[in-house]
C-alpha positions, 0 to 999 in steps of 0.5 A: 939773122941781121937786124936793122932796127926792127926789120929782118934783112932776109934773102934767099942765103937766109938760113932756114932756121932763121926764116921759120923763126921769123915766119912764126912771128908772122914776119911777111918777109920772111913768108915771101922767102920761104913762098919763094924758095918752096913754090916751085917744088910744092907746085910740082907735088900738087900737080903731080896729084891733080894732073892740072896746072891751074888746079895745082896753082890754086892748091899751092897758094891754099897750101902756102895759107895752111903752112903760115897759119901752122908754122907754130906747130913745126917743132923742127923735128925732121925737115922742114920741107918734108913737114911742109910737104905733107900739107900740100899732099894732104890738101891735094888729097883732100881736093881729090877726095872732094872729086871722088878720084877713085870712082872715075878710074879707068876699068881694068879692061882698058889698062892691059898690056904686058908689063915692060921689063927692060930698063933701057926703056928709062934711059931714052926718056926724059924726067920731064916726059915721065912726069907728063905721063904721070899727070895724064894718068886716070886720077885713081891711078895717079893718086895711088901712084903718087902716094905709094911710089913717090910719097912712100906711103904704105898701101895700108896708110893709103887705104886709111887716108883715101878711105878705100880697101887696101886691096884696092889701093894695091890694084890701083898701083899695079894698074897704074904701073902697068898703064905708065909702062905702056905709056913709056913704051909708046914714047919710044 
């Protein structure tokens, strides 16, 4: 970190460890750089869970407040982004819990369809189209799909976090996959 008097000169090229150290000292410039560096990625996480850009923006803003408030607890074990990501995932899940997301899940009879087994479908569809499809999923499907397929939680962990049974988590994930496969097939 370069010092000029008591003011740090921080920018997008400043090493992450220097930014974290400065943030722990409540340095506003370091907070700005961390915010700019991670905003788009954290917004994408929140949007993937909520399916709504405006709600995701609100959660992302709240997430940075929490991140800077709790940055002193980051011990440097594991990646900073992974540590930060948990904050944004947890805030998104908290929002969904308040909305009682799983209660409004789509009934299984509305999600029937044969599972697609051909890999060529994904070759013809952009990542943006896939993310758009995920955002359109019914909330219960989207929550479990994100937690299991993208964040790497086990069904046991999902069940505990969302206060649902492990069977419900497995069912929601299976139904989410079927729903997503049908949407991707429809894009062809």
